[in-house]
OpenMM code with the backbone's topology and positions (N, CA, C; nanometers):
from openmm import Vec3, app, unit

residues = "MET SER ASN LEU ASP VAL SER VAL ARG GLN LEU LYS ASP VAL ALA PHE ILE ASP LEU GLU ALA SER GLY LEU SER ALA ARG SER TRP PRO ILE GLU ALA GLY TRP CYS PHE ALA GLY GLY ALA ALA LYS ALA MET LEU ILE ARG PRO HIS GLU SER TRP SER LEU GLU ASP TRP ASN PRO VAL ALA GLU ALA LEU HIS GLY VAL SER TYR ASP THR LEU VAL LYS GLU GLY VAL PRO ALA GLY GLU VAL CYS GLU LYS LEU ASN GLY ALA LEU ALA GLY LYS LEU VAL PHE SER ASP ALA PRO ASP TRP ASP GLY PHE TRP LEU TYR ARG LEU PHE GLN ALA ALA LYS MET ARG GLN ARG PHE ILE VAL SER ASP PHE SER SER ILE LEU ARG ALA ALA PRO PRO GLU LYS LEU ASP ALA TYR MET GLU GLU ALA GLU ARG ARG ALA PRO ARG MET HIS ARG ALA ILE PRO ASP VAL LEU HIS MET ARG ALA LEU TYR GLU LEU ALA ALA PRO GLY LEU".split()
positions = [
    Vec3(-6.3835, 8.1930, -8.0752),
    Vec3(-6.5003, 8.2470, -8.0804),
    Vec3(-6.6261, 8.2210, -7.9959),
    Vec3(-6.6830, 8.3030, -7.9172),
    Vec3(-6.7861, 8.2843, -7.8250),
    Vec3(-6.9461, 8.2796, -7.9319),
    Vec3(-7.0149, 8.2023, -7.8510),
    Vec3(-7.1557, 8.2319, -7.9159),
    Vec3(-7.2065, 8.3547, -7.9340),
    Vec3(-7.1622, 8.4428, -7.8382),
    Vec3(-7.2180, 8.5905, -7.8546),
    Vec3(-7.1628, 8.6344, -7.9777),
    Vec3(-7.0146, 8.5967, -8.0157),
    Vec3(-6.9889, 8.6491, -8.1441),
    Vec3(-7.0876, 8.6209, -8.2542),
    Vec3(-7.1212, 8.5074, -8.2645),
    Vec3(-7.1937, 8.4616, -8.3809),
    Vec3(-7.3379, 8.5426, -8.3678),
    Vec3(-7.3857, 8.5257, -8.2200),
    Vec3(-7.5405, 8.5688, -8.2149),
    Vec3(-7.5613, 8.7266, -8.2483),
    Vec3(-7.4338, 8.8158, -8.2625),
    Vec3(-7.4487, 8.9344, -8.2730),
    Vec3(-7.4402, 8.9717, -8.4353),
    Vec3(-7.4150, 8.8725, -8.5262),
    Vec3(-7.4126, 8.8696, -8.6452),
    Vec3(-7.5582, 8.8518, -8.7171),
    Vec3(-7.5684, 8.9097, -8.8272),
    Vec3(-7.6947, 8.8960, -8.9078),
    Vec3(-7.6617, 8.7580, -8.9750),
    Vec3(-7.7802, 8.6964, -9.0338),
    Vec3(-7.7598, 8.6045, -9.1145),
    Vec3(-7.6866, 8.6263, -9.2336),
    Vec3(-7.7024, 8.7428, -9.2885),
    Vec3(-7.6123, 8.7711, -9.4190),
    Vec3(-7.4814, 8.7859, -9.3957),
    Vec3(-7.4125, 8.7864, -9.2568),
    Vec3(-7.2979, 8.7818, -9.2520),
    Vec3(-7.2433, 8.6492, -9.1964),
    Vec3(-7.3155, 8.5330, -9.1647),
    Vec3(-7.2632, 8.4182, -9.1562),
    Vec3(-7.2634, 8.3338, -9.2752),
    Vec3(-7.1525, 8.2838, -9.3236),
    Vec3(-7.1244, 8.2017, -9.4416),
    Vec3(-7.0592, 8.0718, -9.4163),
    Vec3(-7.0698, 8.0014, -9.5117),
    Vec3(-6.9936, 7.8547, -9.5002),
    Vec3(-6.9308, 7.8410, -9.6219),
    Vec3(-6.8208, 7.7673, -9.6203),
    Vec3(-6.7236, 7.7512, -9.7416),
    Vec3(-6.6725, 7.6118, -9.7373),
    Vec3(-6.6758, 7.5621, -9.8416),
    Vec3(-6.6343, 7.4179, -9.8625),
    Vec3(-6.5355, 7.4033, -10.0041),
    Vec3(-6.4299, 7.3353, -9.9858),
    Vec3(-6.3590, 7.3132, -10.0973),
    Vec3(-6.3405, 7.1665, -10.1479),
    Vec3(-6.3174, 7.1255, -10.2706),
    Vec3(-6.3038, 6.9791, -10.2971),
    Vec3(-6.1609, 7.0199, -10.3549),
    Vec3(-6.0953, 6.8922, -10.3858),
    Vec3(-5.9515, 6.9004, -10.4183),
    Vec3(-5.9122, 6.7800, -10.4829),
    Vec3(-5.7781, 6.8004, -10.5601),
    Vec3(-5.7212, 6.6756, -10.6171),
    Vec3(-5.6897, 6.5531, -10.5573),
    Vec3(-5.6639, 6.5626, -10.3928),
    Vec3(-5.6681, 6.4359, -10.3281),
    Vec3(-5.6558, 6.5026, -10.1778),
    Vec3(-5.6001, 6.4323, -10.0852),
    Vec3(-5.5599, 6.4607, -9.9544),
    Vec3(-5.4151, 6.4659, -9.9236),
    Vec3(-5.3189, 6.4707, -10.0215),
    Vec3(-5.1649, 6.4861, -9.9918),
    Vec3(-5.1369, 6.6203, -9.9556),
    Vec3(-5.0071, 6.6219, -9.9189),
    Vec3(-4.9761, 6.7717, -9.8759),
    Vec3(-4.9286, 6.8393, -10.0217),
    Vec3(-4.9330, 6.7864, -10.1023),
    Vec3(-4.9178, 6.8794, -10.2447),
    Vec3(-5.0488, 6.8693, -10.3177),
    Vec3(-5.1678, 6.8247, -10.2771),
    Vec3(-5.2963, 6.8468, -10.3392),
    Vec3(-5.3206, 6.9817, -10.3554),
    Vec3(-5.4189, 6.9896, -10.4579),
    Vec3(-5.4544, 7.1311, -10.4894),
    Vec3(-5.6064, 7.1565, -10.5142),
    Vec3(-5.6550, 7.2701, -10.4806),
    Vec3(-5.8166, 7.2955, -10.4970),
    Vec3(-5.8540, 7.2855, -10.6207),
    Vec3(-5.9758, 7.1989, -10.6321),
    Vec3(-6.0719, 7.1908, -10.7727),
    Vec3(-6.1976, 7.2690, -10.7783),
    Vec3(-6.2280, 7.3040, -10.6594),
    Vec3(-6.3617, 7.3393, -10.6616),
    Vec3(-6.3732, 7.4356, -10.5240),
    Vec3(-6.4523, 7.5417, -10.5352),
    Vec3(-6.4792, 7.6457, -10.4175),
    Vec3(-6.6211, 7.6693, -10.4114),
    Vec3(-6.6709, 7.6249, -10.3005),
    Vec3(-6.8435, 7.6788, -10.2804),
    Vec3(-6.8585, 7.7571, -10.1514),
    Vec3(-6.9718, 7.8396, -10.1556),
    Vec3(-7.0035, 7.9261, -10.0536),
    Vec3(-7.1413, 7.9343, -10.0394),
    Vec3(-7.1884, 7.9923, -9.9427),
    Vec3(-7.3295, 8.0026, -9.9181),
    Vec3(-7.3510, 8.0911, -9.7765),
    Vec3(-7.4595, 8.1606, -9.7694),
    Vec3(-7.4747, 8.2476, -9.6598),
    Vec3(-7.6025, 8.1826, -9.5758),
    Vec3(-7.6063, 8.2019, -9.4576),
    Vec3(-7.7275, 8.1436, -9.3636),
    Vec3(-7.8272, 8.2038, -9.4421),
    Vec3(-7.8674, 8.3170, -9.4967),
    Vec3(-7.9854, 8.3624, -9.5635),
    Vec3(-7.9867, 8.3654, -9.7002),
    Vec3(-7.9009, 8.2679, -9.7847),
    Vec3(-7.8624, 8.3070, -9.9349),
    Vec3(-7.8602, 8.1739, -10.0080),
    Vec3(-7.8633, 8.1967, -10.1186),
    Vec3(-7.8117, 8.0972, -10.2111),
    Vec3(-7.6800, 8.0484, -10.2020),
    Vec3(-7.6346, 7.9391, -10.2597),
    Vec3(-7.5239, 7.8722, -10.2766),
    Vec3(-7.4557, 7.8964, -10.3914),
    Vec3(-7.2989, 7.9258, -10.4036),
    Vec3(-7.2677, 7.9343, -10.5262),
    Vec3(-7.1330, 7.8371, -10.5232),
    Vec3(-7.0821, 7.8120, -10.6469),
    Vec3(-6.9487, 7.7358, -10.6573),
    Vec3(-6.9028, 7.7516, -10.7888),
    Vec3(-6.7577, 7.7269, -10.7871),
    Vec3(-6.6906, 7.7587, -10.9009),
    Vec3(-6.5766, 7.6279, -10.9159),
    Vec3(-6.5665, 7.6010, -11.0108),
    Vec3(-6.4679, 7.4809, -11.0488),
    Vec3(-6.3441, 7.5682, -11.0745),
    Vec3(-6.2389, 7.5044, -11.0126),
    Vec3(-6.0941, 7.5777, -11.0390),
    Vec3(-6.0169, 7.5080, -11.1283),
    Vec3(-5.9755, 7.5779, -11.2446),
    Vec3(-5.8690, 7.5338, -11.3519),
    Vec3(-5.7458, 7.5124, -11.2873),
    Vec3(-5.6792, 7.4184, -11.3280),
    Vec3(-5.5490, 7.3797, -11.2494),
    Vec3(-5.4422, 7.4877, -11.2837),
    Vec3(-5.3894, 7.5247, -11.1938),
    Vec3(-5.2878, 7.6030, -11.2221),
    Vec3(-5.1561, 7.5540, -11.2585),
    Vec3(-5.0760, 7.6224, -11.3152),
    Vec3(-4.9500, 7.5800, -11.3935),
    Vec3(-4.8464, 7.5245, -11.2743),
    Vec3(-4.8925, 7.5617, -11.1497),
    Vec3(-4.7687, 7.5265, -11.0640),
    Vec3(-4.8086, 7.4004, -10.9859),
    Vec3(-4.9254, 7.3514, -11.0114),
    Vec3(-5.0004, 7.2215, -10.9640),
    Vec3(-4.9690, 7.1092, -11.0472),
    Vec3(-4.9122, 7.0181, -10.9887),
    Vec3(-4.8650, 6.8927, -11.0397),
    Vec3(-4.9840, 6.8068, -11.0769),
    Vec3(-5.0160, 6.7218, -11.2120),
    Vec3(-5.0840, 6.6266, -11.2230),
    Vec3(-5.0649, 6.4885, -11.1297),
    Vec3(-4.9211, 6.4914, -11.1002),
    Vec3(-4.9090, 6.3748, -11.0186),
    Vec3(-4.9819, 6.3785, -10.8649),
    Vec3(-5.0256, 6.5174, -10.8451),
    Vec3(-5.1133, 6.5186, -10.7513),
    Vec3(-5.2561, 6.4906, -10.7443),
    Vec3(-5.2827, 6.4541, -10.8620),
    Vec3(-5.4179, 6.4181, -10.8901),
    Vec3(-5.4597, 6.2729, -10.8465),
    Vec3(-5.5251, 6.2376, -10.7625),
    Vec3(-5.5720, 6.1220, -10.7049),
    Vec3(-5.6956, 6.0705, -10.7617),
    Vec3(-5.6768, 5.9439, -10.8423),
    Vec3(-5.8002, 5.8981, -10.8875),
    Vec3(-5.9245, 5.8493, -10.7958),
    Vec3(-5.8649, 5.8336, -10.6729),
    Vec3(-5.9723, 5.7900, -10.5520),
    Vec3(-6.0649, 5.9270, -10.5257),
    Vec3(-5.9830, 6.0582, -10.5068),
    Vec3(-6.0627, 6.1748, -10.4839),
    Vec3(-6.1365, 6.2027, -10.6206),
    Vec3(-6.0976, 6.1825, -10.7451),
    Vec3(-6.1878, 6.1979, -10.8444),
    Vec3(-6.3218, 6.1112, -10.8406),
    Vec3(-6.3164, 5.9769, -10.8062),
    Vec3(-6.3993, 5.8849, -10.7732),
    Vec3(-6.5193, 5.9513, -10.6611),
    Vec3(-6.4749, 6.0330, -10.5793),
    Vec3(-6.5752, 6.0760, -10.4752),
    Vec3(-6.6346, 6.2050, -10.5226),
    Vec3(-6.5523, 6.2861, -10.5711),
    Vec3(-6.6359, 6.4318, -10.6129),
    Vec3(-6.6815, 6.4083, -10.7546),
    Vec3(-6.6297, 6.3282, -10.8593),
    Vec3(-6.6900, 6.3079, -10.9727),
    Vec3(-6.6301, 6.3897, -11.0841),
    Vec3(-6.5545, 6.4797, -11.0341),
    Vec3(-6.5077, 6.5926, -11.1528),
    Vec3(-6.3688, 6.5625, -11.2111),
    Vec3(-6.3713, 6.5516, -11.3394),
    Vec3(-6.2308, 6.4902, -11.4098),
    Vec3(-6.1527, 6.6242, -11.4156),
    Vec3(-6.0129, 6.5876, -11.4581),
    Vec3(-5.9271, 6.6665, -11.4687),
    Vec3(-5.9408, 6.7336, -11.6055),
    Vec3(-6.0134, 6.6718, -11.6836),
    Vec3(-6.0156, 6.7246, -11.8315),
    Vec3(-6.1291, 6.8381, -11.8160),
    Vec3(-6.2482, 6.7855, -11.7218),
    Vec3(-6.3398, 6.8875, -11.6919),
    Vec3(-6.2991, 7.0215, -11.6368),
    Vec3(-6.2269, 7.0170, -11.5325),
    Vec3(-6.1446, 7.1227, -11.4861),
    Vec3(-6.0791, 7.2365, -11.6002),
    Vec3(-5.9866, 7.1427, -11.6783),
    Vec3(-5.9314, 7.2284, -11.7647),
    Vec3(-6.0168, 7.2940, -11.8628),
    Vec3(-6.1316, 7.2296, -11.9016),
    Vec3(-6.2497, 7.2754, -11.9766),
    Vec3(-6.3166, 7.4011, -11.9310),
    Vec3(-6.3735, 7.3718, -11.8054),
    Vec3(-6.4636, 7.4390, -11.7492),
    Vec3(-6.4071, 7.5302, -11.6124),
    Vec3(-6.3130, 7.4879, -11.5835),
    Vec3(-6.2431, 7.5770, -11.4577),
    Vec3(-6.2240, 7.7039, -11.4867),
    Vec3(-6.2386, 7.7960, -11.3841),
    Vec3(-6.1800, 7.9434, -11.3550),
    Vec3(-6.0614, 7.9465, -11.3362),
    Vec3(-5.9876, 8.0442, -11.3688),
    Vec3(-5.8432, 8.0679, -11.3226),
    Vec3(-5.8448, 8.0927, -11.1695),
    Vec3(-5.7322, 8.0919, -11.1216),
    Vec3(-5.7297, 8.0851, -10.9778),
    Vec3(-5.7492, 8.2327, -10.9145),
    Vec3(-5.7018, 8.3391, -10.9923),
    Vec3(-5.7136, 8.4772, -10.9644),
    Vec3(-5.8493, 8.5041, -10.9657),
    Vec3(-5.9323, 8.4640, -11.0645),
    Vec3(-6.0841, 8.4983, -11.0696),
    Vec3(-6.1481, 8.4427, -10.9652),
    Vec3(-6.1361, 8.3081, -10.9088),
    Vec3(-6.1788, 8.2555, -10.8182),
    Vec3(-6.1618, 8.3394, -10.6681),
    Vec3(-6.0410, 8.3606, -10.6662),
    Vec3(-5.9797, 8.4459, -10.5453),
    Vec3(-6.0815, 8.5542, -10.5392),
    Vec3(-6.0688, 8.6435, -10.6584),
    Vec3(-6.1653, 8.7725, -10.6471),
    Vec3(-6.2960, 8.7698, -10.6136),
    Vec3(-6.3450, 8.6508, -10.6549),
    Vec3(-6.5078, 8.6270, -10.6085),
    Vec3(-6.5140, 8.5891, -10.4592),
    Vec3(-6.4362, 8.5071, -10.4026),
    Vec3(-6.4362, 8.4610, -10.2701),
    Vec3(-6.4068, 8.5762, -10.1801),
    Vec3(-6.2940, 8.6656, -10.2333),
    Vec3(-6.2763, 8.7862, -10.1322),
    Vec3(-6.4055, 8.8797, -10.1646),
    Vec3(-6.4439, 8.8859, -10.2489),
    Vec3(-6.5678, 9.0023, -10.2733),
    Vec3(-6.6878, 8.9391, -10.1770),
    Vec3(-6.7160, 8.8134, -10.2009),
    Vec3(-6.8360, 8.7899, -10.1209),
    Vec3(-6.8058, 8.7386, -9.9749),
    Vec3(-6.6732, 8.7246, -9.9210),
    Vec3(-6.6656, 8.6714, -9.7954),
    Vec3(-6.6035, 8.7880, -9.6956),
    Vec3(-6.5113, 8.8455, -9.7606),
    Vec3(-6.4451, 8.9528, -9.6711),
    Vec3(-6.5132, 9.0071, -9.5809),
    Vec3(-6.4977, 9.0104, -9.4585),
    Vec3(-6.5674, 9.0870, -9.3403),
    Vec3(-6.6896, 8.9962, -9.2869),
    Vec3(-6.7113, 8.8714, -9.3537),
    Vec3(-6.7872, 8.7958, -9.3095),
    Vec3(-6.7414, 8.6824, -9.1882),
    Vec3(-6.8275, 8.6106, -9.1331),
    Vec3(-6.7921, 8.4939, -9.0409),
    Vec3(-6.8144, 8.3894, -9.1164),
    Vec3(-6.7136, 8.3190, -9.1315),
    Vec3(-6.6908, 8.1983, -9.2259),
    Vec3(-6.6587, 8.0910, -9.1685),
    Vec3(-6.7485, 7.9824, -9.1933),
    Vec3(-6.7327, 7.8494, -9.1178),
    Vec3(-6.6999, 7.7344, -9.2361),
    Vec3(-6.6175, 7.6656, -9.1966),
    Vec3(-6.5804, 7.5140, -9.2689),
    Vec3(-6.5991, 7.3908, -9.1758),
    Vec3(-6.6480, 7.3039, -9.2422),
    Vec3(-6.6280, 7.1884, -9.1391),
    Vec3(-6.5160, 7.1185, -9.1607),
    Vec3(-6.4164, 7.1534, -9.2221),
    Vec3(-6.2886, 7.0944, -9.2132),
    Vec3(-6.1931, 7.2182, -9.2531),
    Vec3(-6.1834, 7.2926, -9.1532),
    Vec3(-6.0957, 7.4015, -9.1617),
    Vec3(-5.9596, 7.3967, -9.2007),
    Vec3(-5.8929, 7.3000, -9.1552),
    Vec3(-5.7536, 7.2695, -9.1744),
    Vec3(-5.7236, 7.2446, -9.3160),
    Vec3(-5.8005, 7.1382, -9.3837),
    Vec3(-5.8024, 7.1082, -9.5257),
    Vec3(-5.8328, 7.2282, -9.5816),
    Vec3(-5.9548, 7.2812, -9.5725),
    Vec3(-6.0000, 7.3998, -9.6551),
    Vec3(-5.9076, 7.5321, -9.6394),
    Vec3(-5.8730, 7.5454, -9.5334),
    Vec3(-5.7465, 7.6393, -9.5134),
    Vec3(-5.6166, 7.6154, -9.5859),
    Vec3(-5.5852, 7.4979, -9.5916),
    Vec3(-5.4861, 7.4562, -9.6424),
    Vec3(-5.4809, 7.4812, -9.8102),
    Vec3(-5.6127, 7.4721, -9.8620),
    Vec3(-5.6320, 7.4451, -10.0153),
    Vec3(-5.6584, 7.6046, -10.0451),
    Vec3(-5.7124, 7.6851, -9.9580),
    Vec3(-5.7456, 7.8219, -9.9860),
    Vec3(-5.5867, 7.8822, -10.0047),
    Vec3(-5.5009, 7.8488, -9.9032),
    Vec3(-5.3730, 7.8903, -9.9055),
    Vec3(-5.2962, 7.8613, -10.0535),
    Vec3(-5.3298, 7.7387, -10.1086),
    Vec3(-5.2625, 7.6902, -10.2238),
    Vec3(-5.3410, 7.7672, -10.3501),
    Vec3(-5.4753, 7.8156, -10.3314),
    Vec3(-5.5423, 7.8881, -10.4319),
    Vec3(-5.4919, 8.0404, -10.4487),
    Vec3(-5.4883, 8.0908, -10.3145),
    Vec3(-5.4217, 8.2386, -10.3201),
    Vec3(-5.3043, 8.2558, -10.3411),
    Vec3(-5.2063, 8.1583, -10.3163),
    Vec3(-5.0767, 8.1588, -10.3436),
    Vec3(-5.0538, 8.1496, -10.5132),
    Vec3(-5.1226, 8.0572, -10.5643),
    Vec3(-5.1186, 8.0351, -10.7064),
    Vec3(-5.1583, 8.1841, -10.7902),
    Vec3(-5.2516, 8.2577, -10.7041),
    Vec3(-5.3030, 8.3710, -10.7849),
    Vec3(-5.2190, 8.5134, -10.7214),
    Vec3(-5.1225, 8.4770, -10.6397),
    Vec3(-5.0554, 8.5771, -10.5938),
    Vec3(-5.1339, 8.6838, -10.5245),
    Vec3(-5.2305, 8.6361, -10.4415),
    Vec3(-5.3369, 8.7395, -10.3935),
    Vec3(-5.3368, 8.7199, -10.2375),
    Vec3(-5.4053, 8.8084, -10.1665),
    Vec3(-5.4083, 8.7948, -10.0307),
    Vec3(-5.5682, 8.7472, -10.0015),
    Vec3(-5.5496, 8.6525, -9.9195),
    Vec3(-5.6927, 8.6079, -9.8670),
    Vec3(-5.7685, 8.7333, -9.7714),
    Vec3(-5.8676, 8.7681, -9.7922),
    Vec3(-5.9330, 8.8700, -9.6947),
    Vec3(-6.0516, 8.8327, -9.6174),
    Vec3(-6.0458, 8.7077, -9.5746),
    Vec3(-6.1382, 8.6357, -9.4961),
    Vec3(-6.0668, 8.5478, -9.4186),
    Vec3(-6.1430, 8.4983, -9.2935),
    Vec3(-6.0688, 8.4123, -9.1972),
    Vec3(-6.2012, 8.2996, -9.1764),
    Vec3(-6.1243, 8.1743, -9.1944),
    Vec3(-6.1981, 8.0543, -9.1975),
    Vec3(-6.2077, 7.9916, -9.0402),
    Vec3(-6.3116, 7.9915, -8.9684),
    Vec3(-6.3731, 7.9078, -8.8649),
    Vec3(-6.4023, 7.7870, -8.8784),
    Vec3(-6.3853, 7.7211, -8.7353),
    Vec3(-6.4254, 7.5796, -8.7278),
    Vec3(-6.5730, 7.5800, -8.7227),
    Vec3(-6.6480, 7.4999, -8.7980),
    Vec3(-6.7947, 7.4804, -8.7761),
    Vec3(-6.8255, 7.4225, -8.6793),
    Vec3(-6.7343, 7.3530, -8.5904),
    Vec3(-6.7669, 7.2870, -8.4756),
    Vec3(-6.8030, 7.3770, -8.3629),
    Vec3(-6.7250, 7.4872, -8.3660),
    Vec3(-6.7835, 7.5925, -8.2635),
    Vec3(-6.9047, 7.6327, -8.2583),
    Vec3(-6.9826, 7.6187, -8.3593),
    Vec3(-7.1260, 7.6472, -8.3823),
    Vec3(-7.2069, 7.5324, -8.2942),
    Vec3(-7.1603, 7.4029, -8.3299),
    Vec3(-7.2170, 7.3048, -8.2705),
    Vec3(-7.2122, 7.2832, -8.1279),
    Vec3(-7.1103, 7.3472, -8.0321),
    Vec3(-7.0888, 7.3334, -7.8986),
    Vec3(-7.1957, 7.4312, -7.8616),
    Vec3(-7.2688, 7.5065, -7.9229),
    Vec3(-7.3760, 7.5901, -7.8550),
    Vec3(-7.4958, 7.5010, -7.8671),
    Vec3(-7.5090, 7.4022, -7.9349),
    Vec3(-7.6534, 7.3271, -7.9411),
    Vec3(-7.6586, 7.2177, -7.8283),
    Vec3(-7.7750, 7.1975, -7.7863),
    Vec3(-7.7777, 7.0798, -7.6695),
    Vec3(-7.7219, 6.9436, -7.7211),
    Vec3(-7.6399, 6.8907, -7.6174),
    Vec3(-7.5506, 6.7905, -7.6993),
    Vec3(-7.6607, 6.6640, -7.7229),
    Vec3(-7.7415, 6.6451, -7.6387),
    Vec3(-7.8478, 6.5469, -7.6416),
    Vec3(-7.9247, 6.5560, -7.7982),
    Vec3(-7.9285, 6.6596, -7.8428),
    Vec3(-7.9979, 6.6764, -7.9638),
    Vec3(-7.9061, 6.6660, -8.1083),
    Vec3(-7.7730, 6.6709, -8.0795),
    Vec3(-7.6568, 6.6534, -8.1841),
    Vec3(-7.7239, 6.5394, -8.2856),
    Vec3(-7.7212, 6.4300, -8.2505),
    Vec3(-7.7469, 6.3146, -8.3401),
    Vec3(-7.8499, 6.3654, -8.4261),
    Vec3(-7.9800, 6.3826, -8.3420),
    Vec3(-8.0881, 6.4072, -8.4272),
    Vec3(-8.0877, 6.5366, -8.5317),
    Vec3(-7.9953, 6.6425, -8.5164),
    Vec3(-7.9804, 6.7339, -8.5960),
    Vec3(-7.8864, 6.6742, -8.7258),
    Vec3(-7.7754, 6.5962, -8.6870),
    Vec3(-7.7033, 6.5498, -8.7823),
    Vec3(-7.7826, 6.4855, -8.8908),
    Vec3(-7.8692, 6.3814, -8.8174),
    Vec3(-7.9772, 6.2923, -8.9396),
    Vec3(-8.0497, 6.4008, -9.0097),
    Vec3(-8.1220, 6.4817, -8.9518),
    Vec3(-8.2158, 6.5692, -9.0118),
    Vec3(-8.1424, 6.6673, -9.1311),
    Vec3(-8.0185, 6.7189, -9.0798),
    Vec3(-7.9416, 6.7956, -9.1725),
    Vec3(-7.8978, 6.7032, -9.2809),
    Vec3(-7.8596, 6.5823, -9.2810),
    Vec3(-7.8149, 6.4915, -9.3775),
    Vec3(-7.9435, 6.4454, -9.4678),
    Vec3(-8.0863, 6.4540, -9.4060),
    Vec3(-8.2080, 6.4410, -9.4871),
    Vec3(-8.2179, 6.5581, -9.5713),
    Vec3(-8.2075, 6.6812, -9.5303),
    Vec3(-8.2228, 6.8021, -9.5978),
    Vec3(-8.1403, 6.8509, -9.7074),
    Vec3(-8.0173, 6.7964, -9.6675),
    Vec3(-7.9016, 6.8603, -9.7650),
    Vec3(-7.7975, 6.7598, -9.7699),
    Vec3(-7.8007, 6.6293, -9.8117),
    Vec3(-7.6958, 6.5348, -9.8121),
    Vec3(-7.5761, 6.5768, -9.8688),
    Vec3(-7.4313, 6.5568, -9.7870),
    Vec3(-7.3064, 6.5681, -9.8327),
    Vec3(-7.2860, 6.4888, -9.9446),
    Vec3(-7.2210, 6.5385, -10.0296),
    Vec3(-7.1978, 6.4504, -10.1657),
    Vec3(-7.0503, 6.4961, -10.2208),
    Vec3(-6.9670, 6.5339, -10.1438),
    Vec3(-6.8196, 6.5818, -10.1669),
    Vec3(-6.8196, 6.6469, -10.2819),
    Vec3(-6.9287, 6.7433, -10.2965),
    Vec3(-6.9247, 6.8601, -10.4081),
    Vec3(-6.9642, 6.9926, -10.3080),
    Vec3(-6.8894, 7.0920, -10.3648),
    Vec3(-6.8982, 7.2258, -10.2732),
    Vec3(-7.0468, 7.2883, -10.2470),
    Vec3(-7.1250, 7.2804, -10.3425),
    Vec3(-7.2781, 7.3233, -10.3137),
    Vec3(-7.3596, 7.2299, -10.2174),
    Vec3(-7.3652, 7.1207, -10.2335),
    Vec3(-7.4174, 7.0291, -10.1493),
    Vec3(-7.3704, 7.0162, -9.9943),
    Vec3(-7.2318, 7.0392, -9.9964),
    Vec3(-7.1731, 7.0313, -9.8669),
    Vec3(-7.1781, 7.1683, -9.8022),
    Vec3(-7.1994, 7.2835, -9.8530),
    Vec3(-7.2235, 7.4236, -9.7867),
    Vec3(-7.3541, 7.4240, -9.7562),
    Vec3(-7.4530, 7.3586, -9.8384),
    Vec3(-7.5836, 7.3594, -9.7814),
    Vec3(-7.6207, 7.2618, -9.6839),
    Vec3(-7.5199, 7.1539, -9.6535),
    Vec3(-7.5285, 7.0747, -9.5534),
    Vec3(-7.5079, 7.1623, -9.4171),
    Vec3(-7.4024, 7.2123, -9.4468),
    Vec3(-7.3895, 7.2921, -9.3195),
    Vec3(-7.4674, 7.4129, -9.2972),
    Vec3(-7.5360, 7.4547, -9.3720),
    Vec3(-7.6421, 7.5707, -9.3538),
    Vec3(-7.7595, 7.4891, -9.2817),
    Vec3(-7.7977, 7.3723, -9.3400),
    Vec3(-7.8999, 7.3034, -9.2701),
    Vec3(-7.8594, 7.2632, -9.1259),
    Vec3(-7.7589, 7.2456, -9.0916),
    Vec3(-7.7108, 7.2015, -8.9544),
    Vec3(-7.6872, 7.3241, -8.8731),
    Vec3(-7.6692, 7.4250, -8.9321),
    Vec3(-7.6562, 7.5514, -8.8481),
    Vec3(-7.8115, 7.6051, -8.8192),
    Vec3(-7.9027, 7.5887, -8.9089),
    Vec3(-8.0382, 7.6355, -8.8859),
    Vec3(-8.0999, 7.5228, -8.7954),
    Vec3(-8.0361, 7.4082, -8.7768),
    Vec3(-8.1144, 7.3321, -8.6585),
    Vec3(-8.0596, 7.3390, -8.5373),
    Vec3(-7.9248, 7.3695, -8.5660),
    Vec3(-7.8277, 7.3332, -8.4110),
    Vec3(-7.8217, 7.4935, -8.3611),
    Vec3(-7.8509, 7.5983, -8.4269),
    Vec3(-7.8171, 7.7328, -8.3939),
    Vec3(-7.9409, 7.8411, -8.4348),
    Vec3(-8.0499, 7.7746, -8.3970),
    Vec3(-8.1852, 7.8882, -8.4618),
    Vec3(-8.1675, 8.0210, -8.4026),
    Vec3(-8.1133, 8.0367, -8.2758),
    Vec3(-8.1253, 8.1563, -8.2049),
    Vec3(-8.0062, 8.2337, -8.2455),
    Vec3(-7.9056, 8.2047, -8.3225),
    Vec3(-7.7781, 8.2782, -8.3457),
    Vec3(-7.8279, 8.3640, -8.4429),
] * unit.nanometer
topology = app.Topology()
chain = topology.addChain("A")
for resn in residues:
    res = topology.addResidue(resn, chain)
    for name in ("N", "CA", "C"):
        topology.addAtom(name, app.Element.getBySymbol(name[0]), res)
């Protein structure tokens, strides 16, 4: 994707997505999905564990990072199909960025597979935006984005962090 592709989009068309998960194994599954637009508020949904996802793939180290318990997901999580409908409704046709597209793509695959639904958006690598920024300013942008919106291994703070970095590194896009 070229910088031109990003620059012709309006802010309402540029979105950021983040997923938190049960761990980092090949069988891990999503526990939270969050998204925001360059010009809008952030939203997130906890995901109720699907019957096809094993509790054996629940990693206590991951739980310590994101702070969401399995019991909380069972009580407060939204079924996979409902999460997929919300994501498709919000992100279809948008330019969607993730700072971990391989992992987020994998968890989106698991989510949509569980819901037996088709994902209607493509996730692009957030680093493609950073390549448009002056390299000598990237460290300063990273520090300022961390000050404005610290990453916390939760979906809303992490998409807000990407948005802050986008605002700093790509103001003309």
